[in-house]
C-alpha positions in Angstrom: -194.4 -9.5 86.9 -193.5 -12.6 85.1 -193.0 -14.8 81.8 -195.0 -18.1 82.0 -194.4 -21.5 80.3 -197.2 -23.8 79.3 -198.8 -26.4 77.0 -201.5 -25.6 74.8 -203.0 -29.2 75.6 -203.2 -28.5 79.6 -205.7 -26.9 81.3 -205.7 -23.5 81.2 -204.0 -21.8 83.8 -206.1 -19.8 86.5 -202.7 -17.6 85.9 -204.6 -14.7 84.6 -202.5 -13.1 82.4 -202.1 -12.6 78.7 -202.8 -15.7 76.6 -200.1 -16.5 73.8 -199.5 -19.2 70.9 -196.0 -18.8 70.4 -196.0 -21.9 67.2 -196.0 -21.4 63.5 -198.8 -24.5 63.0 -201.7 -24.4 65.1 -202.3 -27.5 67.4 -204.0 -30.6 66.7 -207.2 -30.7 68.5 -207.9 -27.4 70.0 -210.2 -24.9 68.8 -210.1 -21.1 68.1 -211.8 -20.7 71.4 -211.1 -23.7 73.1 -207.4 -21.4 72.9 -208.5 -18.7 74.7 -206.0 -16.9 73.1 -205.2 -13.2 73.1 -202.8 -13.8 70.5 -201.2 -15.7 67.8 -197.4 -14.7 67.4 -195.6 -16.5 64.4 -192.9 -14.7 63.5 -191.2 -15.0 66.9 -191.5 -19.0 65.8 -188.0 -20.8 64.5 -188.2 -20.5 60.5 -189.6 -24.4 58.9 -186.0 -24.9 58.0 -184.9 -25.6 61.7 -188.2 -26.2 62.8 -187.7 -29.6 60.6 -184.1 -29.8 61.3 -184.4 -30.4 65.5 -187.5 -32.4 64.6 -187.7 -31.8 68.9 -184.3 -34.7 69.3 -182.8 -34.1 72.6 -179.6 -34.1 71.4 -180.1 -31.1 68.6 -180.9 -29.1 71.4 -177.8 -27.1 72.1 -177.2 -26.6 68.2 -181.0 -26.0 67.8 -181.2 -23.4 70.4 -178.1 -21.2 69.2 -179.6 -21.4 65.8 -182.5 -20.2 66.6 -181.5 -17.2 69.2 -179.2 -16.2 65.7 -182.9 -16.0 64.4 -184.4 -14.1 66.8 -181.4 -11.6 65.9 -183.3 -10.6 62.9 -184.9 -6.6 62.7 -188.5 -7.8 62.0 -188.3 -10.9 65.7 -186.2 -8.2 68.0 -189.1 -5.3 67.7 -191.3 -8.4 68.8 -189.3 -9.7 71.1 -189.5 -6.0 72.3 -192.7 -5.4 72.3 -193.6 -8.9 74.7 -191.2 -6.8 76.9 -192.7 -4.5 78.4 -195.8 -6.6 78.1 -194.1 -8.4 80.2 -193.5 -5.6 83.0 -197.1 -4.9 83.4 -198.8 -8.7 83.3 -198.0 -12.1 83.2 -197.2 -13.3 79.4 -198.5 -17.4 79.2 -196.7 -18.4 76.2 -198.8 -21.7 75.3 -196.7 -23.6 73.1 -197.4 -27.4 71.5 -194.6 -29.7 71.7 -195.1 -32.4 73.8 -191.5 -32.4 75.3 -191.5 -29.6 78.3 -187.7 -29.1 78.1 -186.7 -29.0 74.7 -187.9 -26.9 72.9 -188.1 -23.4 71.2 -190.5 -21.9 73.6 -187.7 -22.7 76.5 -184.9 -20.7 74.5 -187.7 -17.5 73.3 -188.3 -17.5 77.3 -184.4 -17.4 77.6 -184.3 -14.6 75.7 -186.6 -12.9 76.6 -185.7 -13.2 80.4 -182.4 -12.1 79.8 -183.4 -8.8 78.3 
């Protein structure tokens, strides 16, 4: 199957699949009912310190990406990543995030890591 990234503020896709919010903080203005989620996984998001440092500043993205990949190498996060990878082999995963920038955010890094597993 596949892994698809989608902003949670966009219209829910007609792709089907398992919808997972991958943000540590609940997105403003979205009710839990409207989110239409199957899961909310906070454990694999960047640490609060890293998230605040990055602040979605494009010039910091490469450094952020490397630091976030290091965080994803922790045992608990690796276990969850493996679960997601196995799930993606069976059904489409729709990873939902709230960031405005669709190119420079943690979801892009997470998908890259999952694709490389």
